[in-house]
Wavefront OBJ file of the C-alpha trace (Angstrom):
o trace
v 5.394 -3.285 -54.961
v 2.125 -3.371 -56.921
v 1.940 -1.531 -60.221
v 1.206 2.138 -59.663
v -2.200 1.890 -61.285
v -3.206 -0.795 -58.784
v -2.297 1.306 -55.729
v -5.074 2.778 -53.635
v -5.582 6.545 -53.473
v -4.320 6.518 -49.922
v -1.178 4.698 -51.010
v -0.669 7.080 -53.901
v -0.931 10.118 -51.697
v 1.594 8.602 -49.277
v 3.916 7.971 -52.224
v 3.613 11.483 -53.348
v 4.396 12.776 -49.851
v 7.377 10.514 -49.672
v 8.558 11.470 -53.155
v 8.592 7.762 -54.177
v 6.861 8.493 -57.444
v 4.956 11.313 -59.139
v 1.396 11.856 -60.442
v 2.805 11.818 -63.974
v 4.307 8.352 -63.407
v 1.096 7.111 -61.962
v -0.932 8.405 -64.835
v 1.424 6.803 -67.331
v 0.782 3.427 -65.652
v -2.978 3.998 -65.733
v -2.863 4.862 -69.395
v -0.799 1.766 -70.160
v -3.343 -0.384 -68.277
v -6.154 1.221 -70.287
v -4.297 0.284 -73.455
v -4.235 -3.410 -72.339
v -7.856 -3.609 -71.175
v -9.993 -1.106 -73.045
v -10.198 -2.941 -76.390
v -11.897 -5.798 -74.463
v -14.174 -4.054 -71.947
v -15.008 -0.633 -73.507
v -15.424 1.128 -70.086
v -14.554 4.651 -71.173
v -16.161 7.632 -72.900
v -14.375 10.851 -73.829
v -10.925 9.534 -72.784
v -8.581 12.443 -72.755
v -4.931 11.253 -72.180
v -3.384 14.559 -73.360
v -5.487 16.684 -71.019
v -4.838 14.293 -68.181
v -1.074 14.365 -68.773
v -1.146 18.154 -68.536
v -3.135 17.958 -65.253
v -0.718 15.274 -63.870
v 2.262 17.386 -64.884
v 0.851 20.355 -62.974
v 0.257 18.150 -59.982
v 3.773 16.759 -60.150
v 5.187 20.222 -60.014
v 2.983 21.091 -57.034
v 4.165 18.046 -55.182
v 7.742 18.878 -56.043
v 7.236 22.269 -54.400
v 5.450 20.671 -51.432
v 2.262 22.625 -52.303
v -0.554 20.165 -53.057
v -3.848 21.961 -53.612
v -6.295 19.455 -52.062
v -7.029 16.032 -50.600
v -6.877 14.262 -54.011
v -3.991 16.120 -55.706
v -2.590 13.936 -58.417
v -4.914 10.946 -57.936
v -6.471 9.660 -61.219
v -10.234 9.528 -61.302
v -13.008 8.629 -63.760
v -16.449 10.253 -63.709
v -19.663 8.618 -64.986
v -20.764 10.309 -68.188
v -24.059 11.669 -66.783
v -22.051 13.822 -64.351
v -21.304 16.910 -66.383
v -17.728 18.006 -66.894
v -17.028 21.293 -68.576
v -16.641 21.057 -72.412
v -17.763 17.378 -72.709
v -21.153 16.348 -74.071
v -23.460 14.345 -71.802
v -25.192 11.674 -73.998
v -26.820 9.880 -71.028
v -25.847 6.609 -72.741
v -28.505 7.185 -75.410
v -28.215 7.696 -79.169
v -31.319 9.939 -78.867
v -29.395 12.704 -77.060
v -28.243 15.832 -78.925
v -24.552 16.249 -78.100
v -23.822 19.685 -76.647
v -20.689 20.415 -74.577
v -21.529 20.878 -70.900
v -21.020 24.544 -69.935
v -19.726 23.834 -66.389
v -18.756 21.047 -64.074
v -21.498 19.429 -62.081
v -21.009 19.724 -58.262
v -19.363 16.294 -57.964
v -16.894 16.949 -60.810
v -16.151 20.442 -59.448
v -15.361 19.123 -55.977
v -12.861 16.519 -57.209
v -11.277 18.914 -59.640
v -10.851 21.530 -56.875
v -9.216 18.828 -54.731
v -6.556 18.243 -57.463
v -7.738 14.913 -58.842
v -6.639 14.083 -62.370
v -9.860 13.505 -64.433
v -8.673 11.437 -67.394
v -11.984 10.036 -68.716
v -15.733 9.704 -68.344
v -17.227 6.211 -68.017
v -20.030 4.483 -69.914
v -23.651 3.943 -68.971
v -26.814 2.413 -70.619
v -29.672 4.546 -71.974
v -30.776 7.143 -69.458
v -29.230 5.126 -66.608
v -32.324 2.897 -66.504
v -30.665 -0.451 -66.934
v -28.462 -2.584 -64.705
v -26.309 -3.394 -67.700
v -23.429 -2.345 -69.904
v -25.709 -2.259 -72.991
v -26.237 1.181 -74.554
v -27.535 2.618 -77.845
v -24.683 5.156 -77.744
v -21.588 3.376 -76.246
v -19.980 0.160 -77.355
v -20.954 -2.826 -75.154
v -19.199 -2.660 -71.823
v -18.014 -6.032 -70.478
v -16.924 -7.445 -67.141
v -13.111 -7.833 -66.566
v -13.657 -10.930 -64.381
v -15.271 -12.704 -67.433
v -15.746 -10.934 -70.701
v -18.850 -13.002 -71.374
v -20.604 -11.481 -68.401
v -22.270 -8.156 -67.679
v -20.501 -5.567 -65.520
v -23.899 -4.317 -64.297
v -25.169 -0.796 -64.424
v -26.015 1.873 -64.741
v -22.499 2.764 -63.621
v -21.248 0.104 -65.942
v -17.955 1.641 -67.160
v -17.089 2.754 -63.611
v -17.451 -0.785 -62.264
v -15.463 -2.332 -65.072
v -12.772 0.383 -64.847
v -12.418 -0.252 -61.098
v -11.969 -3.994 -61.525
v -9.537 -3.508 -64.445
v -7.211 -1.198 -62.529
v -7.862 2.130 -64.253
v -6.648 3.896 -61.142
v -8.238 3.933 -57.616
v -11.191 6.350 -57.824
v -14.457 6.218 -59.859
v -17.575 8.210 -59.545
v -20.986 6.605 -60.246
v -24.643 7.503 -59.703
v -27.389 5.352 -58.256
v -31.166 5.675 -58.320
v -32.067 1.945 -57.862
v -28.727 0.164 -57.424
v -26.517 1.687 -60.047
v -23.299 1.897 -58.044
v -23.939 -1.183 -55.932
v -24.901 -3.621 -58.684
v -21.736 -2.970 -60.756
v -19.673 -3.106 -57.598
v -21.267 -6.467 -56.753
v -20.637 -7.984 -60.154
v -17.203 -6.429 -60.587
v -15.889 -7.267 -57.113
v -15.196 -3.684 -55.962
v -16.616 -1.433 -53.218
v -19.313 1.214 -53.607
v -21.281 3.420 -51.303
v -24.723 4.788 -52.022
v -24.950 7.714 -49.566
v -28.125 9.090 -48.099
v -29.966 11.423 -50.501
v -28.443 14.875 -50.447
v -25.203 13.932 -48.708
v -23.387 14.529 -51.963
v -24.765 17.511 -53.822
v -25.717 16.787 -57.414
v -27.127 18.738 -60.393
v -29.808 18.001 -61.549
v -31.202 16.460 -58.322
v -34.047 13.950 -58.329
v -35.863 11.651 -55.923
v -33.643 8.736 -55.024
v -30.697 9.793 -57.178
v -27.268 10.004 -55.535
v -23.610 10.072 -56.522
v -21.345 7.548 -54.770
v -17.704 6.464 -54.710
v -16.660 3.256 -56.489
v -13.309 2.029 -55.305
v -11.305 -1.083 -54.482
v -11.061 -0.217 -50.757
v -13.325 1.274 -48.092
v -10.641 3.681 -47.120
v -10.533 5.202 -50.578
v -14.341 5.559 -50.562
v -14.137 7.454 -47.304
v -11.422 9.723 -48.678
v -13.562 10.516 -51.709
v -16.639 11.167 -49.577
v -14.660 13.779 -47.649
v -14.439 15.729 -50.906
v -17.778 14.901 -52.497
v -19.882 15.848 -49.447
v -18.818 19.466 -49.494
v -21.761 21.848 -50.084
v -22.988 23.240 -53.433
v -25.943 25.612 -53.721
v -27.136 24.085 -57.012
v -28.678 21.079 -55.264
v -32.020 22.098 -53.690
v -32.355 18.633 -52.170
v -28.895 18.557 -50.528
v -28.459 18.077 -46.765
v -27.182 20.807 -44.494
v -23.323 20.801 -44.387
v -22.147 18.394 -41.726
v -18.753 18.036 -40.070
v -18.193 14.280 -40.670
v -14.766 12.727 -40.158
v -15.084 10.355 -43.089
v -11.607 8.775 -42.801
v -12.247 7.804 -39.141
v -13.109 4.192 -39.916
v -12.055 2.350 -36.804
v -15.058 0.705 -35.234
v -16.042 -2.722 -34.027
v -19.247 -4.666 -34.817
v -19.390 -5.653 -31.127
v -22.826 -5.126 -29.682
v -24.281 -3.846 -32.986
v -27.797 -5.047 -33.758
v -27.838 -6.386 -37.314
v -30.742 -7.635 -39.388
v -30.146 -10.406 -41.931
v -32.446 -9.984 -44.947
v -32.649 -12.946 -47.332
v -35.687 -14.204 -49.260
v -38.237 -11.522 -50.157
v -40.876 -13.797 -51.655
v -40.964 -12.239 -55.182
v -38.675 -11.047 -57.888
v -35.640 -13.078 -59.095
v -35.046 -16.090 -56.881
v -32.117 -15.850 -54.504
v -29.361 -18.065 -55.899
v -27.744 -20.453 -53.502
v -24.150 -19.050 -53.930
v -25.434 -15.587 -53.052
v -27.386 -16.841 -50.060
v -24.304 -18.700 -48.692
v -22.095 -15.624 -49.189
v -24.497 -13.314 -47.343
v -25.068 -15.767 -44.464
v -21.308 -16.187 -44.127
v -20.920 -12.418 -43.865
v -23.598 -12.261 -41.140
v -21.925 -15.070 -39.244
v -18.625 -13.212 -39.408
v -20.209 -10.177 -37.876
v -21.838 -12.383 -35.199
v -18.464 -13.926 -34.354
v -17.100 -10.370 -33.976
v -19.684 -9.595 -31.269
v -22.742 -8.353 -33.174
v -26.206 -9.722 -32.559
v -27.847 -10.898 -35.768
v -31.433 -11.830 -36.450
v -33.311 -12.502 -39.657
v -35.714 -9.755 -40.783
v -38.300 -9.250 -43.475
v -37.930 -6.919 -46.502
v -39.347 -3.402 -46.857
v -40.514 -3.764 -50.422
v -43.415 -5.823 -51.882
v -44.603 -6.904 -55.263
v -47.080 -3.997 -55.177
v -44.566 -1.332 -54.357
v -42.026 -2.588 -56.911
v -44.634 -2.484 -59.621
v -45.604 0.974 -58.411
v -42.062 2.236 -58.877
v -42.038 0.587 -62.355
v -45.190 2.450 -63.348
v -43.888 5.786 -62.111
v -40.512 5.391 -63.870
v -42.187 4.262 -67.120
v -44.320 7.362 -67.157
v -41.343 9.552 -66.447
v -39.289 7.883 -69.216
v -42.117 8.111 -71.704
v -42.517 11.796 -70.922
v -38.879 12.227 -72.053
v -39.130 10.046 -75.148
v -42.519 11.312 -76.326
v -41.142 14.826 -76.611
v -38.620 13.719 -79.251
v -39.250 13.489 -82.961
v -40.325 9.865 -83.741
v -37.198 9.255 -85.851
v -34.989 10.337 -82.879
v -36.864 8.404 -80.240
v -36.557 5.307 -82.410
v -32.771 5.452 -81.863
v -33.259 4.457 -78.176
v -32.348 0.949 -77.120
v -35.375 -1.128 -78.193
v -35.656 -2.585 -74.650
v -35.853 0.862 -73.160
v -38.364 2.155 -75.785
v -40.652 -0.853 -75.170
v -40.442 -0.403 -71.446
v -41.114 3.341 -71.487
v -43.901 3.030 -73.983
v -45.900 1.234 -71.366
v -46.115 4.537 -69.530
v -48.310 5.927 -72.286
v -51.104 3.561 -71.247
v -51.088 4.520 -67.516
v -53.618 6.840 -65.990
v -52.804 9.734 -63.748
v -54.026 7.739 -60.794
v -51.783 4.811 -61.788
v -48.741 7.120 -61.777
v -49.570 8.802 -58.505
v -50.120 5.346 -56.892
v -46.706 4.332 -58.282
v -45.025 7.402 -56.839
v -46.693 6.777 -53.482
v -44.864 3.488 -53.319
v -41.868 5.588 -52.337
v -43.668 6.659 -49.198
v -44.736 3.201 -48.312
v -41.149 1.923 -48.575
v -39.876 4.860 -46.500
v -42.317 3.993 -43.743
v -41.394 0.320 -43.779
v -37.691 1.133 -43.626
v -38.113 3.517 -40.767
v -39.973 0.823 -38.798
v -37.357 -1.727 -39.591
v -34.521 0.395 -38.254
v -36.365 1.338 -35.083
v -34.406 -1.335 -33.217
v -31.585 -2.172 -35.662
v -28.257 -0.484 -36.391
v -27.506 -2.200 -39.705
v -28.954 -4.680 -42.180
v -27.026 -7.183 -44.239
v -28.513 -8.498 -47.475
v -27.695 -9.598 -51.010
v -26.927 -6.834 -53.506
v -28.198 -8.908 -56.361
v -30.143 -12.154 -56.051
v -28.124 -13.711 -58.920
v -24.357 -14.130 -59.397
v -24.055 -13.000 -62.980
v -25.771 -12.627 -66.359
v -24.623 -12.383 -69.999
v -22.957 -9.204 -71.268
v -25.375 -8.754 -74.220
v -28.529 -8.625 -72.141
v -30.286 -5.461 -71.094
v -31.260 -7.067 -67.740
v -31.005 -10.527 -66.206
v -34.545 -11.454 -67.175
v -34.314 -9.392 -70.396
v -38.051 -8.729 -70.303
v -39.188 -5.022 -70.423
v -42.522 -6.167 -68.958
v -40.639 -7.216 -65.750
v -37.527 -5.054 -65.722
v -36.774 -4.715 -61.988
v -36.971 -8.197 -60.662
v -33.236 -8.075 -59.798
v -33.121 -4.733 -57.946
v -35.391 -5.805 -55.109
v -32.544 -5.621 -52.584
v -31.157 -2.233 -53.754
v -33.987 0.030 -54.844
v -35.711 0.269 -51.415
v -32.793 2.185 -49.942
v -32.906 4.860 -52.652
v -36.592 5.467 -51.848
v -36.023 5.336 -48.098
v -32.800 7.369 -48.372
v -30.746 4.939 -46.198
v -27.007 4.680 -47.000
v -26.067 1.281 -48.437
v -22.813 -0.230 -49.604
v -21.755 -3.162 -51.733
v -18.609 -4.993 -50.704
v -17.232 -8.185 -52.086
v -18.122 -11.111 -49.842
v -16.838 -14.139 -51.813
v -16.861 -15.856 -55.187
v -18.814 -18.538 -56.995
v -17.270 -21.857 -58.052
v -15.740 -20.193 -61.115
v -14.204 -17.369 -59.207
v -16.791 -14.727 -60.115
v -17.293 -12.075 -57.329
v -20.413 -11.919 -55.175
v -21.291 -8.695 -53.326
v -22.807 -8.296 -49.908
v -24.904 -5.183 -49.054
v -24.548 -3.336 -45.748
v -27.378 -0.869 -45.044
v -27.454 1.699 -42.295
v -29.886 4.123 -40.709
v -30.759 7.189 -42.679
v -27.797 9.648 -42.681
v -25.355 7.156 -41.184
v -23.081 6.779 -44.159
v -20.020 6.888 -41.924
v -21.378 4.002 -39.907
v -21.884 1.964 -43.078
v -18.311 2.695 -44.095
v -17.136 1.615 -40.661
v -18.972 -1.704 -40.776
v -17.637 -2.256 -44.360
v -14.096 -1.523 -43.162
v -14.554 -4.080 -40.381
v -15.807 -6.611 -42.861
v -12.714 -6.074 -45.066
v -10.762 -7.679 -42.278
v -13.410 -10.322 -41.362
v -13.940 -11.614 -44.927
v -10.334 -12.952 -45.355
v -8.041 -12.956 -48.378
v -9.436 -11.901 -51.797
v -8.606 -13.324 -55.194
v -6.120 -11.396 -57.362
v -7.703 -8.800 -59.653
v -8.323 -10.029 -63.231
v -5.557 -9.695 -65.810
v -6.082 -8.383 -69.297
v -6.294 -10.969 -72.142
v -2.909 -11.775 -73.623
l 1 2 3 4 5 6 7 8 9 10 11 12 13 14 15 16 17 18 19 20 21 22 23 24 25 26 27 28 29 30 31 32 33 34 35 36 37 38 39 40 41 42 43 44 45 46 47 48 49 50 51 52 53 54 55 56 57 58 59 60 61 62 63 64 65 66 67 68 69 70 71 72 73 74 75 76 77 78 79 80 81 82 83 84 85 86 87 88 89 90 91 92 93 94 95 96 97 98 99 100 101 102 103 104 105 106 107 108 109 110 111 112 113 114 115 116 117 118 119 120 121 122 123 124 125 126 127 128 129 130 131 132 133 134 135 136 137 138 139 140 141 142 143 144 145 146 147 148 149 150 151 152 153 154 155 156 157 158 159 160 161 162 163 164 165 166 167 168 169 170 171 172 173 174 175 176 177 178 179 180 181 182 183 184 185 186 187 188 189 190 191 192 193 194 195 196 197 198 199 200 201 202 203 204 205 206 207 208 209 210 211 212 213 214 215 216 217 218 219 220 221 222 223 224 225 226 227 228 229 230 231 232 233 234 235 236 237 238 239 240 241 242 243 244 245 246 247 248 249 250 251 252 253 254 255 256 257 258 259 260 261 262 263 264 265 266 267 268 269 270 271 272 273 274 275 276 277 278 279 280 281 282 283 284 285 286 287 288 289 290 291 292 293 294 295 296 297 298 299 300 301 302 303 304 305 306 307 308 309 310 311 312 313 314 315 316 317 318 319 320 321 322 323 324 325 326 327 328 329 330 331 332 333 334 335 336 337 338 339 340 341 342 343 344 345 346 347 348 349 350 351 352 353 354 355 356 357 358 359 360 361 362 363 364 365 366 367 368 369 370 371 372 373 374 375 376 377 378 379 380 381 382 383 384 385 386 387 388 389 390 391 392 393 394 395 396 397 398 399 400 401 402 403 404 405 406 407 408 409 410 411 412 413 414 415 416 417 418 419 420 421 422 423 424 425 426 427 428 429 430 431 432 433 434 435 436 437 438 439 440 441 442 443 444 445 446 447 448 449 450 451 452 453 454 455 456 457 458 459 460 461 462 463
């Protein structure tokens, strides 16, 4: 049998039911794995083994009595550090933040805690979540377990690295432009970006969602069944819906799928990525889907518009700080945000309106399609020390051209490993669905888990 820390959440719950092992034994294996990996990848923030042991012990006793309190009782989980957990400061990955303990759990943390999950640590992120990187002015550099020289991606950097390294089965990330899908892509795990509002969050914002980051689609569906419960704090949340998230059996047969490849701008699509995405499309085609190539829903103009809007938003935050405090931000982030000071109000409004242009294009695309398959990232990997693949704050978003449109359009989108480069580094494939059809995306991803064939073993910690 696999080590307990490598088992899926579904397998752990079956083991608890069958009294094969306990939550305390599982947590001990997770903590031991952290001891082997963490000095090399630095995925965690506010690691609390003692508190987690107490939670696991209580869960073990509940399972002994046959009285689990929820769908995740005894399952270890990490939570991205920008999702508040009671009593833990929320630095937002930035040395500029004043550290104040959070007074209450955010909705996502509250739901998993109510379901009995064992929260043992937060995970790292870059400054303000505005980088696809493990580089931060607050946290140590987070590295990729598949190759310590490479970036895990971001902004859910620690969550992606923890998932690949076997820090238990469940990890919570957030995504406003690709921040669960890019780390999942580069770390070889699975992640779902739900439709906006499907998972209540606090504070809510345009395009920002919380999504599960797991090794299996089944575990992501299990976690969605908990996360999607209502919370009145999110004024942008969707009405409660009775969705049978674990019902993943579905065939691609007769599904209409678009294949999205070259967009004509941004980072060039690397050949290994192109081949992996085409192979995924052909696998769906062989399973009975109809596949046709489609154009993108984002342009050079709309990407630059989003850049302008986000620069202005970031500069608004930084400009309120004392100069000596603002100077503690990652230089890349400061230089990028400073560009917002030079924008006019009209520039910023035009930038924001790019959101509506993208939404309209996405709606038109899905008028006669069920799903779209595309790259997650146009490139296979980039160095751990870089803030972004191009490392140029003047052109910061050239690599999110396949992910950011779906935050603006609110379509659910997932990253699932589709293959590997010549050196064995993972390459993700993105599956996008119609707005609100997160369950459908999970079903197509589950089908692809079978279609894609055997996967390489998970990376081992350095000896």
